[in-house]
Structure formats: C-alpha cells, structure tokens
C-alpha positions as YAML, in Angstrom:
chain: A
units: angstrom
residues:
- id: 1
  name: ALA
  ca: [-55.06, -4.09, -8.48]
- id: 2
  name: VAL
  ca: [-52.04, -4.59, -6.23]
- id: 3
  name: VAL
  ca: [-50.33, -2.06, -3.95]
- id: 4
  name: THR
  ca: [-47.49, -1.90, -1.48]
- id: 5
  name: ARG
  ca: [-47.17, 0.38, 1.49]
- id: 6
  name: ASP
  ca: [-44.10, 2.06, 0.04]
- id: 7
  name: GLY
  ca: [-45.86, 3.40, -3.04]
- id: 8
  name: PHE
  ca: [-46.01, 0.71, -5.74]
- id: 9
  name: SER
  ca: [-49.28, 0.18, -7.60]
- id: 10
  name: GLY
  ca: [-49.83, -2.43, -10.30]
- id: 11
  name: PHE
  ca: [-52.81, -3.28, -12.47]
- id: 12
  name: VAL
  ca: [-53.75, -6.25, -14.63]
- id: 13
  name: GLN
  ca: [-56.74, -6.46, -16.94]
- id: 14
  name: SER
  ca: [-57.53, -9.75, -18.64]
- id: 15
  name: GLY
  ca: [-60.37, -11.07, -20.78]
- id: 16
  name: LEU
  ca: [-63.43, -9.41, -22.24]
- id: 17
  name: ALA
  ca: [-65.75, -6.74, -20.91]
- id: 18
  name: ASP
  ca: [-68.24, -7.67, -23.63]
- id: 19
  name: ILE
  ca: [-67.97, -10.96, -25.50]
- id: 20
  name: ASP
  ca: [-70.41, -10.12, -28.32]
- id: 21
  name: LYS
  ca: [-68.75, -6.78, -29.04]
- id: 22
  name: ASP
  ca: [-65.21, -8.13, -28.47]
- id: 23
  name: ILE
  ca: [-64.40, -5.31, -26.03]
- id: 24
  name: GLU
  ca: [-61.40, -6.02, -23.81]
- id: 25
  name: VAL
  ca: [-61.53, -5.25, -20.09]
- id: 26
  name: GLY
  ca: [-59.86, -1.90, -19.45]
- id: 27
  name: PRO
  ca: [-58.82, 0.19, -16.45]
- id: 28
  name: GLN
  ca: [-61.83, 2.46, -16.98]
- id: 29
  name: HIS
  ca: [-64.47, -0.27, -16.58]
- id: 30
  name: LEU
  ca: [-66.60, -0.32, -13.45]
- id: 31
  name: PHE
  ca: [-66.83, -3.63, -11.60]
- id: 32
  name: GLN
  ca: [-69.34, -4.13, -8.80]
- id: 33
  name: ILE
  ca: [-67.52, -4.91, -5.54]
- id: 34
  name: GLY
  ca: [-70.51, -6.56, -3.84]
- id: 35
  name: SER
  ca: [-70.25, -7.02, -0.10]
- id: 36
  name: ILE
  ca: [-66.90, -5.26, 0.05]
- id: 37
  name: SER
  ca: [-69.31, -2.29, 0.07]
- id: 38
  name: LYS
  ca: [-69.97, -3.15, 3.72]
- id: 39
  name: MET
  ca: [-66.60, -1.61, 4.57]
- id: 40
  name: PHE
  ca: [-67.80, 1.68, 3.07]
- id: 41
  name: THR
  ca: [-71.13, 1.50, 4.94]
- id: 42
  name: ALA
  ca: [-69.25, 1.04, 8.20]
- id: 43
  name: LEU
  ca: [-66.85, 3.89, 7.39]
- id: 44
  name: ALA
  ca: [-69.76, 6.24, 6.67]
- id: 45
  name: ALA
  ca: [-71.39, 5.23, 9.97]
- id: 46
  name: TRP
  ca: [-68.18, 5.84, 11.91]
- id: 47
  name: SER
  ca: [-67.65, 9.22, 10.27]
- id: 48
  name: LEU
  ca: [-71.01, 10.14, 11.80]
- id: 49
  name: ILE
  ca: [-69.84, 8.68, 15.12]
- id: 50
  name: ASP
  ca: [-66.72, 10.83, 14.82]
- id: 51
  name: GLU
  ca: [-68.98, 13.89, 14.47]
- id: 52
  name: GLY
  ca: [-71.15, 12.89, 17.43]
- id: 53
  name: LYS
  ca: [-74.23, 12.27, 15.25]
- id: 54
  name: LEU
  ca: [-74.29, 8.54, 15.98]
- id: 55
  name: SER
  ca: [-72.90, 6.14, 18.55]
- id: 56
  name: PRO
  ca: [-71.95, 2.47, 18.22]
- id: 57
  name: ASP
  ca: [-74.47, 1.94, 21.02]
- id: 58
  name: THR
  ca: [-77.34, 3.74, 19.27]
- id: 59
  name: ARG
  ca: [-80.36, 1.42, 19.45]
- id: 60
  name: LEU
  ca: [-81.90, 0.41, 16.14]
- id: 61
  name: GLU
  ca: [-85.49, 0.91, 17.28]
- id: 62
  name: GLU
  ca: [-84.66, 4.34, 18.71]
- id: 63
  name: ALA
  ca: [-82.93, 5.51, 15.53]
- id: 64
  name: LEU
  ca: [-85.65, 4.24, 13.19]
- id: 65
  name: ALA
  ca: [-89.01, 5.19, 14.66]
- id: 66
  name: GLY
  ca: [-91.77, 2.74, 13.82]
- id: 67
  name: LEU
  ca: [-89.44, -0.23, 13.25]
- id: 68
  name: SER
  ca: [-89.94, -3.19, 15.55]
- id: 69
  name: VAL
  ca: [-87.91, -6.41, 15.66]
- id: 70
  name: ARG
  ca: [-89.12, -9.39, 17.64]
- id: 71
  name: GLY
  ca: [-86.44, -10.12, 20.22]
- id: 72
  name: GLY
  ca: [-84.39, -7.19, 18.93]
- id: 73
  name: LYS
  ca: [-85.00, -4.27, 21.28]
- id: 74
  name: ALA
  ca: [-81.34, -4.42, 22.32]
- id: 75
  name: ILE
  ca: [-79.95, -4.29, 18.75]
- id: 76
  name: THR
  ca: [-77.39, -1.50, 18.34]
- id: 77
  name: LEU
  ca: [-75.59, -0.05, 15.35]
- id: 78
  name: GLN
  ca: [-72.48, -2.00, 16.36]
- id: 79
  name: HIS
  ca: [-74.41, -5.27, 16.37]
- id: 80
  name: LEU
  ca: [-75.51, -4.54, 12.80]
- id: 81
  name: LEU
  ca: [-72.01, -3.64, 11.64]
- id: 82
  name: ASN
  ca: [-70.54, -6.80, 13.23]
- id: 83
  name: HIS
  ca: [-73.30, -9.25, 12.09]
- id: 84
  name: THR
  ca: [-74.10, -10.02, 15.74]
- id: 85
  name: ALA
  ca: [-77.69, -8.67, 15.76]
- id: 86
  name: GLY
  ca: [-79.29, -12.08, 15.20]
- id: 87
  name: LEU
  ca: [-81.15, -10.93, 12.09]
- id: 88
  name: PRO
  ca: [-81.84, -13.17, 9.05]
- id: 89
  name: ALA
  ca: [-79.31, -13.29, 6.24]
- id: 90
  name: ASP
  ca: [-81.61, -11.84, 3.59]
- id: 91
  name: SER
  ca: [-85.08, -10.54, 4.34]
- id: 92
  name: ALA
  ca: [-87.34, -7.67, 3.40]
- id: 93
  name: ILE
  ca: [-87.00, -4.92, 5.99]
- id: 94
  name: PHE
  ca: [-90.75, -4.87, 6.52]
- id: 95
  name: PRO
  ca: [-91.87, -8.49, 5.95]
- id: 96
  name: GLU
  ca: [-95.36, -9.63, 6.82]
- id: 97
  name: GLY
  ca: [-95.39, -10.21, 10.57]
- id: 98
  name: GLY
  ca: [-92.28, -8.08, 11.09]
- id: 99
  name: LEU
  ca: [-88.56, -8.77, 11.44]
- id: 100
  name: TRP
  ca: [-87.28, -11.27, 13.99]
- id: 101
  name: THR
  ca: [-84.04, -12.40, 15.63]
- id: 102
  name: GLY
  ca: [-82.61, -15.91, 15.80]
- id: 103
  name: PHE
  ca: [-80.53, -15.23, 18.91]
- id: 104
  name: ALA
  ca: [-80.15, -12.49, 21.50]
- id: 105
  name: PRO
  ca: [-78.17, -9.56, 20.05]
- id: 106
  name: GLY
  ca: [-74.47, -9.81, 20.83]
- id: 107
  name: THR
  ca: [-74.50, -13.50, 21.78]
- id: 108
  name: ASN
  ca: [-73.60, -15.06, 18.42]
- id: 109
  name: TRP
  ca: [-72.58, -14.27, 14.83]
- id: 110
  name: SER
  ca: [-74.54, -14.69, 11.62]
- id: 111
  name: TYR
  ca: [-73.93, -12.88, 8.34]
- id: 112
  name: SER
  ca: [-76.85, -10.57, 7.57]
- id: 113
  name: ASN
  ca: [-77.37, -8.41, 4.51]
- id: 114
  name: SER
  ca: [-80.63, -7.33, 6.17]
- id: 115
  name: GLY
  ca: [-78.64, -6.01, 9.11]
- id: 116
  name: TYR
  ca: [-76.47, -3.90, 6.82]
- id: 117
  name: ALA
  ca: [-79.56, -2.54, 5.08]
- id: 118
  name: LEU
  ca: [-80.73, -1.34, 8.50]
- id: 119
  name: ALA
  ca: [-77.30, 0.09, 9.32]
- id: 120
  name: GLY
  ca: [-77.54, 2.08, 6.10]
- id: 121
  name: MET
  ca: [-80.96, 3.37, 7.15]
- id: 122
  name: MET
  ca: [-79.43, 4.51, 10.45]
- id: 123
  name: VAL
  ca: [-76.75, 6.35, 8.46]
- id: 124
  name: GLU
  ca: [-79.47, 8.03, 6.39]
- id: 125
  name: ALA
  ca: [-81.41, 9.09, 9.49]
- id: 126
  name: ALA
  ca: [-78.32, 10.60, 11.13]
- id: 127
  name: ASP
  ca: [-76.96, 12.20, 7.96]
- id: 128
  name: GLY
  ca: [-80.27, 13.62, 6.75]
- id: 129
  name: GLY
  ca: [-80.00, 12.25, 3.21]
- id: 130
  name: LEU
  ca: [-79.99, 9.06, 1.17]
- id: 131
  name: TYR
  ca: [-77.38, 6.35, 1.69]
- id: 132
  name: PRO
  ca: [-75.54, 6.75, -1.65]
- id: 133
  name: GLY
  ca: [-75.07, 10.45, -1.03]
- id: 134
  name: ALA
  ca: [-73.71, 9.83, 2.46]
- id: 135
  name: VAL
  ca: [-71.15, 7.27, 1.27]
- id: 136
  name: ASP
  ca: [-70.17, 9.41, -1.69]
- id: 137
  name: ALA
  ca: [-69.61, 12.53, 0.42]
- id: 138
  name: ARG
  ca: [-68.17, 10.88, 3.53]
- id: 139
  name: VAL
  ca: [-65.92, 8.22, 1.99]
- id: 140
  name: LEU
  ca: [-65.49, 8.20, -1.80]
- id: 141
  name: LYS
  ca: [-64.92, 11.92, -2.31]
- id: 142
  name: LYS
  ca: [-62.75, 12.25, 0.79]
- id: 143
  name: LEU
  ca: [-60.49, 9.40, -0.38]
- id: 144
  name: GLY
  ca: [-60.33, 10.69, -3.95]
- id: 145
  name: MET
  ca: [-62.14, 7.67, -5.43]
- id: 146
  name: ALA
  ca: [-63.51, 9.85, -8.21]
- id: 147
  name: GLN
  ca: [-64.30, 7.06, -10.69]
- id: 148
  name: SER
  ca: [-66.36, 4.97, -8.24]
- id: 149
  name: VAL
  ca: [-70.12, 5.08, -7.74]
- id: 150
  name: SER
  ca: [-72.10, 4.62, -4.52]
- id: 151
  name: ALA
  ca: [-75.15, 3.02, -6.14]
- id: 152
  name: ILE
  ca: [-75.72, 0.73, -9.11]
- id: 153
  name: ARG
  ca: [-77.86, 2.69, -11.55]
- id: 154
  name: VAL
  ca: [-78.79, 1.96, -15.15]
- id: 155
  name: ALA
  ca: [-77.70, 5.50, -16.07]
- id: 156
  name: ASP
  ca: [-74.08, 4.36, -15.56]
- id: 157
  name: ARG
  ca: [-74.47, 1.02, -17.34]
- id: 158
  name: ALA
  ca: [-72.27, 2.01, -20.28]
- id: 159
  name: ARG
  ca: [-69.31, 2.32, -17.90]
- id: 160
  name: TYR
  ca: [-69.56, -1.30, -16.72]
- id: 161
  name: ALA
  ca: [-68.21, -4.55, -18.03]
- id: 162
  name: GLN
  ca: [-71.06, -6.89, -19.01]
- id: 163
  name: GLY
  ca: [-71.69, -9.62, -16.46]
- id: 164
  name: TYR
  ca: [-72.19, -13.28, -17.36]
- id: 165
  name: GLU
  ca: [-74.01, -16.23, -15.80]
- id: 166
  name: PRO
  ca: [-74.41, -19.92, -16.63]
- id: 167
  name: ALA
  ca: [-76.50, -20.34, -19.77]
- id: 168
  name: LEU
  ca: [-78.61, -23.05, -18.11]
- id: 169
  name: SER
  ca: [-79.55, -22.13, -14.57]
- id: 170
  name: ASP
  ca: [-81.76, -25.18, -13.88]
- id: 171
  name: ARG
  ca: [-78.87, -27.69, -13.65]
- id: 172
  name: LEU
  ca: [-75.24, -28.15, -12.68]
- id: 173
  name: ASN
  ca: [-72.87, -26.55, -15.17]
- id: 174
  name: PHE
  ca: [-69.50, -27.63, -16.46]
- id: 175
  name: ARG
  ca: [-66.70, -25.16, -15.81]
- id: 176
  name: PRO
  ca: [-65.79, -23.72, -18.18]
- id: 177
  name: GLY
  ca: [-69.20, -23.88, -19.80]
- id: 178
  name: ALA
  ca: [-71.68, -21.93, -21.85]
- id: 179
  name: MET
  ca: [-72.45, -18.49, -20.42]
- id: 180
  name: SER
  ca: [-75.11, -15.87, -21.13]
- id: 181
  name: PRO
  ca: [-75.24, -12.13, -20.33]
- id: 182
  name: SER
  ca: [-76.68, -11.65, -16.86]
- id: 183
  name: PRO
  ca: [-79.53, -9.14, -16.41]
- id: 184
  name: TRP
  ca: [-78.99, -5.61, -15.15]
- id: 185
  name: VAL
  ca: [-80.20, -4.93, -11.60]
- id: 186
  name: ASP
  ca: [-80.22, -1.46, -10.01]
- id: 187
  name: SER
  ca: [-79.29, -1.39, -6.33]
- id: 188
  name: ASP
  ca: [-78.73, 1.14, -3.56]
- id: 189
  name: SER
  ca: [-78.44, -1.50, -0.82]
- id: 190
  name: PRO
  ca: [-75.87, -0.69, 1.89]
- id: 191
  name: ALA
  ca: [-75.07, -4.41, 1.93]
- id: 192
  name: GLY
  ca: [-73.46, -4.20, -1.52]
- id: 193
  name: CYS
  ca: [-74.10, -1.45, -4.05]
- id: 194
  name: LEU
  ca: [-70.72, 0.11, -4.81]
- id: 195
  name: ALA
  ca: [-68.80, -0.21, -8.05]
- id: 196
  name: ALA
  ca: [-65.22, 0.84, -8.63]
- id: 197
  name: THR
  ca: [-62.30, 0.84, -11.02]
- id: 198
  name: PRO
  ca: [-59.03, -0.92, -10.14]
- id: 199
  name: GLY
  ca: [-57.35, 2.47, -9.79]
- id: 200
  name: ASP
  ca: [-59.84, 3.55, -7.15]
- id: 201
  name: MET
  ca: [-59.52, 0.24, -5.30]
- id: 202
  name: ALA
  ca: [-55.77, 0.84, -5.13]
- id: 203
  name: ILE
  ca: [-56.54, 4.16, -3.41]
- id: 204
  name: PHE
  ca: [-58.85, 2.36, -1.00]
- id: 205
  name: MET
  ca: [-56.29, -0.32, -0.12]
- id: 206
  name: ARG
  ca: [-53.76, 2.39, 0.69]
- id: 207
  name: PHE
  ca: [-56.32, 3.90, 3.05]
- id: 208
  name: LEU
  ca: [-56.70, 0.47, 4.70]
- id: 209
  name: PHE
  ca: [-52.93, 0.38, 5.34]
- id: 210
  name: GLY
  ca: [-53.30, 3.65, 7.23]
- id: 211
  name: LEU
  ca: [-56.40, 2.44, 9.02]
- id: 212
  name: ALA
  ca: [-54.49, -0.61, 10.26]
- id: 213
  name: ASP
  ca: [-51.91, 1.83, 11.65]
- id: 214
  name: GLY
  ca: [-54.63, 3.77, 13.50]
- id: 215
  name: LYS
  ca: [-54.84, 6.57, 10.93]
- id: 216
  name: GLY
  ca: [-58.28, 7.87, 9.91]
- id: 217
  name: GLY
  ca: [-56.97, 9.82, 6.94]
- id: 218
  name: ALA
  ca: [-59.60, 12.08, 5.43]
- id: 219
  name: VAL
  ca: [-62.52, 9.99, 6.69]
- id: 220
  name: PHE
  ca: [-62.33, 10.45, 10.45]
- id: 221
  name: SER
  ca: [-59.94, 11.15, 13.33]
- id: 222
  name: ASP
  ca: [-57.08, 8.87, 14.29]
- id: 223
  name: GLU
  ca: [-58.79, 8.19, 17.62]
- id: 224
  name: THR
  ca: [-61.90, 6.99, 15.79]
- id: 225
  name: ALA
  ca: [-59.71, 4.89, 13.49]
- id: 226
  name: LYS
  ca: [-58.28, 3.07, 16.50]
- id: 227
  name: ARG
  ca: [-61.80, 2.38, 17.80]
- id: 228
  name: PHE
  ca: [-62.94, 1.24, 14.36]
- id: 229
  name: LEU
  ca: [-60.62, -1.78, 14.35]
- id: 230
  name: ALA
  ca: [-60.39, -2.29, 18.11]
- id: 231
  name: ASP
  ca: [-62.99, -4.89, 19.06]
- id: 232
  name: PRO
  ca: [-64.09, -7.32, 16.32]
- id: 233
  name: ALA
  ca: [-66.47, -10.17, 17.05]
- id: 234
  name: ASP
  ca: [-65.73, -13.85, 16.56]
- id: 235
  name: GLY
  ca: [-67.10, -14.67, 13.13]
- id: 236
  name: TRP
  ca: [-66.65, -15.23, 9.39]
- id: 237
  name: GLY
  ca: [-64.98, -18.62, 9.91]
- id: 238
  name: PRO
  ca: [-63.01, -20.77, 12.38]
- id: 239
  name: GLY
  ca: [-60.45, -18.61, 14.15]
- id: 240
  name: ALA
  ca: [-61.56, -15.50, 12.23]
- id: 241
  name: LYS
  ca: [-63.02, -12.24, 13.49]
- id: 242
  name: TYR
  ca: [-65.31, -9.64, 11.95]
- id: 243
  name: GLY
  ca: [-65.99, -6.04, 12.82]
- id: 244
  name: ASN
  ca: [-67.26, -2.96, 10.97]
- id: 245
  name: GLY
  ca: [-67.41, -4.66, 7.58]
- id: 246
  name: ILE
  ca: [-63.91, -6.11, 7.77]
- id: 247
  name: ALA
  ca: [-63.04, -9.78, 8.31]
- id: 248
  name: ARG
  ca: [-59.78, -10.61, 10.06]
- id: 249
  name: ILE
  ca: [-58.52, -13.95, 8.73]
- id: 250
  name: ALA
  ca: [-55.32, -15.99, 8.53]
- id: 251
  name: VAL
  ca: [-54.16, -17.68, 5.31]
- id: 252
  name: ASP
  ca: [-51.00, -19.80, 5.33]
- id: 253
  name: GLY
  ca: [-49.82, -18.09, 8.50]
- id: 254
  name: ARG
  ca: [-50.42, -14.53, 7.28]
- id: 255
  name: ASN
  ca: [-53.01, -12.20, 8.80]
- id: 256
  name: TYR
  ca: [-55.29, -10.30, 6.43]
- id: 257
  name: LEU
  ca: [-58.00, -7.68, 6.44]
- id: 258
  name: HIS
  ca: [-60.45, -9.26, 4.06]
- id: 259
  name: HIS
  ca: [-63.84, -9.36, 2.37]
- id: 260
  name: THR
  ca: [-65.43, -10.87, -0.70]
- id: 261
  name: GLY
  ca: [-68.46, -9.83, -2.75]
- id: 262
  name: GLY
  ca: [-70.88, -11.64, -5.02]
- id: 263
  name: MET
  ca: [-73.38, -9.91, -7.30]
- id: 264
  name: VAL
  ca: [-75.66, -10.72, -10.21]
- id: 265
  name: SER
  ca: [-72.87, -9.72, -12.60]
- id: 266
  name: PHE
  ca: [-69.61, -9.69, -10.62]
- id: 267
  name: CYS
  ca: [-67.57, -11.55, -7.99]
- id: 268
  name: SER
  ca: [-64.80, -9.80, -6.05]
- id: 269
  name: ALA
  ca: [-62.18, -10.33, -3.34]
- id: 270
  name: LEU
  ca: [-59.82, -8.13, -1.31]
- id: 271
  name: HIS
  ca: [-56.88, -9.09, 0.92]
- id: 272
  name: VAL
  ca: [-54.69, -6.63, 2.84]
- id: 273
  name: ASP
  ca: [-51.57, -7.87, 4.65]
- id: 274
  name: ALA
  ca: [-50.94, -4.77, 6.71]
- id: 275
  name: GLU
  ca: [-47.90, -6.20, 8.49]
- id: 276
  name: ALA
  ca: [-46.10, -6.90, 5.22]
- id: 277
  name: GLY
  ca: [-47.52, -3.78, 3.57]
- id: 278
  name: VAL
  ca: [-49.01, -5.55, 0.53]
- id: 279
  name: ALA
  ca: [-52.61, -5.76, -0.70]
- id: 280
  name: ALA
  ca: [-54.63, -6.98, -3.67]
- id: 281
  name: PHE
  ca: [-58.13, -6.60, -5.09]
- id: 282
  name: ALA
  ca: [-59.65, -8.66, -7.91]
- id: 283
  name: SER
  ca: [-63.04, -8.77, -9.59]
- id: 284
  name: ALA
  ca: [-64.47, -10.94, -12.37]
- id: 285
  name: ASN
  ca: [-67.59, -10.30, -14.43]
- id: 286
  name: VAL
  ca: [-69.29, -13.58, -13.53]
- id: 287
  name: HIS
  ca: [-72.49, -14.33, -11.60]
- id: 288
  name: TYR
  ca: [-72.34, -15.29, -7.91]
- id: 289
  name: ALA
  ca: [-74.23, -18.54, -8.67]
- id: 290
  name: LEU
  ca: [-70.91, -20.07, -9.78]
- id: 291
  name: ASN
  ca: [-69.87, -19.96, -6.09]
- id: 292
  name: TYR
  ca: [-66.66, -18.29, -7.21]
- id: 293
  name: ARG
  ca: [-64.74, -15.51, -5.55]
- id: 294
  name: PRO
  ca: [-61.26, -14.55, -6.81]
- id: 295
  name: SER
  ca: [-59.76, -15.07, -3.34]
- id: 296
  name: ARG
  ca: [-56.94, -17.28, -4.56]
- id: 297
  name: VAL
  ca: [-56.03, -14.57, -7.06]
- id: 298
  name: THR
  ca: [-55.69, -11.94, -4.34]
- id: 299
  name: THR
  ca: [-53.87, -14.13, -1.80]
- id: 300
  name: TYR
  ca: [-51.42, -15.27, -4.50]
- id: 301
  name: ALA
  ca: [-50.90, -11.66, -5.57]
- id: 302
  name: CYS
  ca: [-49.97, -10.83, -1.96]
- id: 303
  name: GLU
  ca: [-47.59, -13.82, -1.89]
- id: 304
  name: LEU
  ca: [-45.91, -12.57, -5.07]
- id: 305
  name: LEU
  ca: [-45.57, -9.04, -3.70]
- id: 306
  name: ARG
  ca: [-43.99, -10.34, -0.49]
- id: 307
  name: ALA
  ca: [-41.58, -12.46, -2.53]
- id: 308
  name: VAL
  ca: [-40.55, -9.51, -4.70]
- id: 309
  name: ARG
  ca: [-39.95, -7.32, -1.66]
- id: 310
  name: ALA
  ca: [-37.89, -10.08, -0.02]
- id: 311
  name: LYS
  ca: [-35.97, -10.71, -3.29]
- id: 312
  name: ALA
  ca: [-37.13, -14.33, -3.10]
- id: 313
  name: SER
  ca: [-38.26, -16.66, -5.87]
- id: 314
  name: ALA
  ca: [-41.93, -16.61, -6.80]
- id: 315
  name: PRO
  ca: [-44.07, -19.11, -4.87]
- id: 316
  name: ALA
  ca: [-45.95, -21.74, -6.84]
- id: 317
  name: PRO
  ca: [-49.64, -20.93, -7.30]
- id: 318
  name: LYS
  ca: [-52.24, -23.24, -5.78]
- id: 319
  name: PRO
  ca: [-54.24, -25.40, -8.19]
- id: 320
  name: ALA
  ca: [-57.26, -23.72, -9.76]
- id: 321
  name: LYS
  ca: [-60.57, -24.67, -8.20]
...
C-alpha cells in the first residue's frame, strides 16, 4: 500500500496467498503486521492518557498490583512504550524468580516485547477490559479500519494468506529455497497481534501524516498528539530515536516514521516520509526466521512516489538482498 498526503492511494498484490490451492494474494487477505502493532498499543494507551485514565508517568507496579520487578520500581508506562525500562527482550511476565531489569529505567534503550506486554496490561487495567477490545474500540474503529483485527484468532484464519517457512529449519537455507506452510499461532500480545488489509494500512498511514502535523484525528486531542511525538528516546539504531511505538530513522537523507514486524507467518515494514507526504507499507507471507523485512520495498516505494510528485525520472532500485 502506498499513499500521498494529497489523496492518492495505490495497491499492489503479488504472488500466492496459498501455494497448494493456487490462490493469488488479494486486497481482502489479512496479513499480520507484527511489531507495527506497537504503534496501536501506544495509541490506545495515549487515548487513555487523553481521558485522564492513565499518565505517561504511571508506575508499572502501582498500576498492576502484585507485580514486582527486580530493579524496576521506577518503571513507568512511558519507559515501557519507549523500550527504556531495562526489561528483557522476550520473557514470560511471571517467570520463576520474577522479572528483572538489566539497567536502571530511563538510562538506556533495549527493545522489549515483554515491556509492551506489560504496557498492554496497563491499558487493560485502565480501560476495564481486554487488550484487543481496547485497541479495537479506541483505534481501529475510530480510524475506520473495519477490515483489521486486534488479535490473531483461529476463527479468522480463512481470511488470512497462508504463511511459509523454510522447509528445513535445522540448517542454513538457500534463498530462494524449499518452503513449507508455517503453523498457525493465536496471539493477543500487545507486542504484535494485529492483522490488516492493505486498504486499512493506507487509512492508518494517512492518520500518521496527521499525527506528524500534531493532529490527533479521531483517536485523541491535538494537544495529546503533539505530546505523543514530542520526546522520543535515543534508540533503534545509530542516530535513530524511538518513542511510543514509532522509530524515527534517516534513510539516504530522508527522515521517516518507521517500524517493522516479524511473525511466524508474516514479515512487514512501514515507512512514512511526513515532510514529503508519501508513505508505504508492505507485508510478505514468510516466516521471520528468514531475517527478512520488506524495508527496501517500502523505502523504494517512497522514492518512487517522491519522483512522481517531482516529475523526475524513477530512481534505480537497490540490489535485492
């Protein structure tokens, strides 16, 4: 999916949604967006902040009674949403011996799916319901993303493209190489459980244009929108920043709002060049073990859109990885 600020939307579907059944990928197929879901978790949290039901400074251990984190008494919602809480990347929420921190909250950056799981639990506690319902009501429905789902459930499996993984997982694989259908896994994790169509992701990217301009749209007030993007932490990569589920990166001299996502059955990428008013989302039905994200697809799509708007010749694509 590609969009421009002045109203253009374009969609490309390529390849097969199911190899055995020879079903082509179509605009109606759901693709799991993986960790791009973190943007939606943060938006749900800030809609509660907008209503006064949460604060960025709400302490984790105060919001979730009975939870204790070694070295983590100072962890706040904002630390969780910025990956600055010091929590492990992937851990059970209640492991034997309890959760721990690797650095004092707010002093460093380390990507943590566990932290986003806890942020989602704080959303649940403040909203009075389960995480998928909060995201659905507070973000998806308000934006008009009617074809998207806020949890990966087997009941919706028929709507998805089939995911694929390397046929032999115990060795290095040639690319391209033999692939097998990947297993289905239900998930309601706030770290990455949304699935969407390209049409709905176009709607979302338009919302991100407005957010970059300080507009909260239907999700929250403009004042809250300004706060949402105001103070990102250093993180994601050299020279990059990260805040509230959104990475701020530079590629070839252009600044982007960005995230990627990797799941058992899908890999996704999103780039938004708010200054130029162009954005792109891409997802492929392949397993994250291939260490692939379609980031070069989305950055090149943005390059093409900028070239079209400038009436310039198309830039040459970078070599495939």
